[in-house]
C-alpha positions as CSV (number, residue, x, y, z in Angstrom):
1,X,4.9,127.9,96.2
2,X,7.9,126.3,97.9
3,X,10.3,128.1,95.5
4,X,8.6,131.5,96.3
5,X,8.8,130.7,100.1
6,X,12.5,129.8,99.8
7,X,13.2,133.0,97.9
8,X,11.4,135.1,100.5
9,X,13.3,133.4,103.3
10,X,16.6,134.0,101.5
11,X,15.7,137.7,101.1
12,X,14.8,138.0,104.8
13,X,18.0,136.3,105.8
14,X,20.1,138.6,103.6
15,X,18.4,141.6,105.2
16,X,19.1,140.2,108.7
17,X,22.8,139.8,107.8
18,X,23.0,143.3,106.5
19,X,21.3,144.8,109.6
20,X,23.4,142.5,111.9
21,X,26.6,144.1,110.6
22,X,25.3,147.4,111.8
23,X,23.7,146.5,115.1
24,X,24.2,143.5,117.4
25,X,22.0,144.8,120.2
26,X,25.0,145.0,122.6
27,X,25.4,148.7,123.0
28,X,25.4,148.0,126.8
29,X,29.0,146.7,126.4
30,X,30.2,150.1,125.2
31,X,28.3,151.8,128.0
32,X,29.9,149.4,130.6
33,X,33.4,150.1,129.3
34,X,32.8,153.9,129.3
35,X,31.5,153.9,132.9
36,X,34.5,152.0,134.1
37,X,36.8,154.4,132.4
38,X,35.0,157.4,133.8
39,X,35.1,156.0,137.3
40,X,38.8,155.5,137.2
41,X,40.0,158.7,135.4
42,X,37.4,161.3,134.3
43,X,35.4,162.1,137.4
44,X,37.3,165.4,138.0
45,X,36.5,166.6,134.5
46,X,32.8,165.7,135.1
47,X,32.8,167.7,138.4
48,X,34.3,170.7,136.7
49,X,31.5,170.5,134.0
50,X,28.9,170.7,136.7
51,X,30.5,173.5,138.7
52,X,30.9,175.8,135.7
53,X,27.2,176.7,135.2
54,X,26.7,176.9,138.9
55,X,29.5,179.5,139.2
56,X,28.0,181.4,136.2
57,X,24.6,181.4,137.9
58,X,26.0,182.7,141.2
59,X,28.2,185.4,139.6
60,X,25.8,186.6,136.9
61,X,22.4,185.7,138.4
62,X,23.1,186.9,141.9
63,X,25.8,189.4,141.4
64,X,24.8,191.1,138.2
65,X,21.1,190.3,138.9
66,X,21.1,192.7,141.8
67,X,21.9,195.5,139.4
68,X,19.7,194.4,136.5
69,X,16.5,193.7,138.6
70,X,13.4,191.9,137.3
71,X,13.2,191.0,133.6
72,X,10.4,189.8,131.4
73,X,9.9,186.0,131.3
74,X,8.7,183.8,128.5
75,X,5.0,184.4,129.2
76,X,5.4,188.1,129.8
77,X,5.5,188.0,133.6
78,X,8.4,189.5,135.5
79,X,11.0,187.1,137.0
80,X,14.3,187.6,138.6
81,X,17.4,187.8,136.4
82,X,18.7,184.7,138.1
83,X,15.5,182.8,137.2
84,X,15.9,184.1,133.6
85,X,19.4,182.9,133.0
86,X,19.3,179.7,135.0
87,X,17.4,177.6,132.4
88,X,19.8,178.9,129.7
89,X,22.8,177.9,131.7
90,X,21.3,174.5,132.2
91,X,21.0,174.2,128.4
92,X,24.6,175.3,128.0
93,X,25.6,172.7,130.6
94,X,23.8,169.9,128.7
95,X,25.5,171.1,125.4
96,X,29.0,171.2,126.9
97,X,28.8,167.9,128.6
98,X,27.4,166.2,125.5
99,X,29.9,167.9,123.2
100,X,32.9,167.0,125.4
101,X,32.0,163.3,125.5
102,X,31.1,163.1,121.8
103,X,34.0,165.1,120.4
104,X,37.2,165.1,122.3
105,X,36.7,161.8,123.9
106,X,35.6,160.2,120.6
107,X,38.5,161.9,118.8
108,X,41.0,160.3,121.2
109,X,39.4,156.9,121.1
110,X,39.1,157.0,117.3
111,X,42.5,158.3,116.3
112,X,44.9,157.4,119.2
113,X,43.5,154.6,121.3
114,X,42.1,152.9,118.2
115,X,39.3,151.7,120.5
116,X,36.5,151.6,117.9
117,X,38.6,149.5,115.5
118,X,38.9,146.9,118.3
119,X,35.2,147.1,119.1
120,X,34.2,146.6,115.5
121,X,36.5,143.5,115.2
122,X,34.1,141.9,117.7
123,X,30.4,141.2,117.2
124,X,29.6,144.9,117.8
125,X,28.3,147.0,114.9
126,X,28.7,150.7,114.2
127,X,25.2,151.4,115.6
128,X,26.1,149.6,118.9
129,X,29.2,151.8,119.2
130,X,27.3,155.0,118.2
131,X,24.4,154.3,120.6
132,X,26.7,153.3,123.4
133,X,28.8,156.5,123.2
134,X,25.8,158.7,122.8
135,X,24.1,157.0,125.9
136,X,27.2,157.8,128.0
137,X,26.8,161.5,127.0
138,X,23.2,161.3,128.0
139,X,24.0,159.9,131.4
140,X,26.4,162.8,131.9
141,X,23.8,165.3,130.7
142,X,21.2,163.8,133.1
143,X,23.6,164.1,136.1
144,X,24.3,167.7,135.3
145,X,20.6,168.5,134.8
146,X,19.7,166.8,138.1
147,X,22.4,168.6,140.1
148,X,21.8,172.0,138.5
149,X,18.0,171.7,139.0
150,X,18.7,170.9,142.7
151,X,20.8,174.1,142.9
152,X,18.0,176.1,141.3
153,X,15.6,174.7,143.9
154,X,17.9,175.6,146.8
155,X,18.1,179.2,145.4
156,X,14.4,179.4,145.2
157,X,14.3,179.6,141.4
158,X,11.8,176.9,140.8
159,X,8.3,178.4,140.9
160,X,6.2,175.6,139.3
161,X,6.2,171.8,139.3
162,X,6.5,172.0,135.5
163,X,10.2,173.0,136.1
164,X,11.1,169.4,136.9
165,X,10.6,168.6,133.2
166,X,13.7,170.6,132.6
167,X,15.7,167.4,133.5
168,X,14.3,165.2,130.7
169,X,14.4,168.2,128.3
170,X,18.1,168.6,129.1
171,X,18.6,165.0,128.2
172,X,16.9,165.7,124.8
173,X,19.3,168.6,124.3
174,X,22.3,166.5,125.2
175,X,21.1,163.7,122.8
176,X,20.9,166.2,119.9
177,X,24.4,167.5,120.5
178,X,26.0,164.1,121.3
179,X,24.6,162.4,118.2
180,X,25.6,165.2,115.9
181,X,28.9,165.9,117.6
182,X,30.1,162.3,117.2
183,X,29.3,162.2,113.5
184,X,31.2,165.5,112.9
185,X,34.2,164.3,114.9
186,X,34.5,161.3,112.7
187,X,35.7,163.7,109.9
188,X,38.5,165.2,112.2
189,X,42.0,164.0,111.9
190,X,44.2,166.6,113.8
191,X,44.0,168.7,116.9
192,X,43.9,171.8,114.8
193,X,40.7,170.6,113.2
194,X,39.2,169.9,116.6
195,X,39.7,173.6,117.5
196,X,36.8,174.3,115.1
197,X,34.5,172.7,117.7
198,X,35.3,175.5,120.2
199,X,35.1,178.1,117.4
200,X,31.4,177.2,116.9
201,X,30.5,176.6,120.6
202,X,31.7,180.0,121.9
203,X,29.5,182.1,119.5
204,X,26.5,179.8,120.4
205,X,27.1,180.4,124.1
206,X,27.4,184.1,123.7
207,X,24.7,184.9,121.2
208,X,21.9,182.3,121.9
209,X,20.0,184.7,124.2
210,X,21.7,183.1,127.2
211,X,22.1,186.3,129.2
212,X,19.7,188.7,127.4
213,X,16.6,188.5,125.1
214,X,16.8,187.9,121.4
215,X,15.1,191.2,120.7
216,X,18.4,193.1,121.4
217,X,19.7,192.0,118.0
218,X,18.9,193.4,114.5
219,X,16.4,191.2,112.7
220,X,19.0,189.5,110.3
221,X,21.1,188.5,113.4
222,X,17.9,187.2,115.1
223,X,17.3,184.8,112.2
224,X,20.8,183.5,112.4
225,X,20.6,183.0,116.2
226,X,17.3,181.1,115.7
227,X,19.0,178.7,113.4
228,X,21.4,177.7,116.2
229,X,20.6,174.5,118.1
230,X,21.5,176.1,121.5
231,X,18.9,178.8,121.1
232,X,16.2,176.2,120.8
233,X,17.4,174.5,123.9
234,X,17.6,177.8,125.8
235,X,14.1,178.8,124.8
236,X,12.7,175.3,125.5
237,X,14.0,175.2,129.1
238,X,12.9,178.8,129.7
239,X,9.4,177.9,128.8
240,X,9.4,174.8,130.9
241,X,10.9,176.6,133.9
242,X,7.7,178.8,134.2
243,X,5.2,176.3,132.8
244,X,4.5,178.4,129.6
245,X,3.9,176.2,126.6
246,X,2.8,176.9,123.1
247,X,3.4,176.0,119.4
248,X,7.0,177.2,119.8
249,X,7.6,174.5,122.4
250,X,6.7,171.8,119.7
251,X,9.1,173.5,117.2
252,X,12.0,173.4,119.7
253,X,11.4,169.7,120.5
254,X,11.0,168.9,116.8
255,X,14.3,170.7,116.0
256,X,16.1,168.3,118.4
257,X,14.3,165.2,117.2
258,X,15.5,166.0,113.6
259,X,19.0,166.7,114.9
260,X,19.1,163.4,116.7
261,X,17.9,161.4,113.7
262,X,20.4,163.1,111.4
263,X,23.2,162.7,113.9
264,X,22.6,159.0,114.4
265,X,22.5,158.3,110.7
266,X,25.6,160.4,110.1
267,X,27.6,158.7,112.9
268,X,26.5,155.2,112.0
269,X,27.3,155.8,108.3
270,X,30.7,157.3,109.1
271,X,31.8,154.4,111.5
272,X,30.7,151.9,108.9
273,X,32.7,153.7,106.1
274,X,35.8,154.1,108.3
275,X,36.1,150.7,109.9
276,X,34.0,148.2,107.9
277,X,35.5,148.6,104.5
């Protein structure tokens, strides 16, 4: 019995060492470093990321909205054009903030500052680094969502208390894009390769039913749009903004949960392969 017990303990110890090389439960150190860097140098970039969707809302929602008039909302009721595009712009804001933090920032830290190499020479593991960087992107997404929702409230675009759930839903959207974006960026080696990020973001912004309904497209294009992650974010926030929930709401949330899981696994695996050889 003692031999079996010792064998079991050895197995458990080996598993602990293996997991300990991935995660030391100190992702807060990565977050603290990121917050200090943001406070000293990146606050202007963060401010511009918040102002962009607000300017789109004023120019398109108020300016063009006066010409378009009322449109059909998620549950079939008529809403103003500004109320129609505002949740979509909030989803775009969450995507852009998360992508900026998890792609260009990560690219610089990985290939020029060599920051992750230094972190992984300490007790930090790849999962600590991944979760720390992703959490920074979530903080940014939460700030954008809170500020933009406040602007919507001041413009009279919040018609139900359910609309407040757009803030945590925006964090979910940011989580999906941040976790996946960091993993994809780990494959990038040059600035030319990073241009592919904008190559994919721009079509998502233009074609994910941000400014007009999905029904304007032919059916084959509709299927393509529905495969895009931003479309699920746009539709999720639109439903929440008017308190209209259904089976599609669960599908949108499930899409992002799968995206988060795949992104975290991809990011952790790539950091381990690159820096813990």
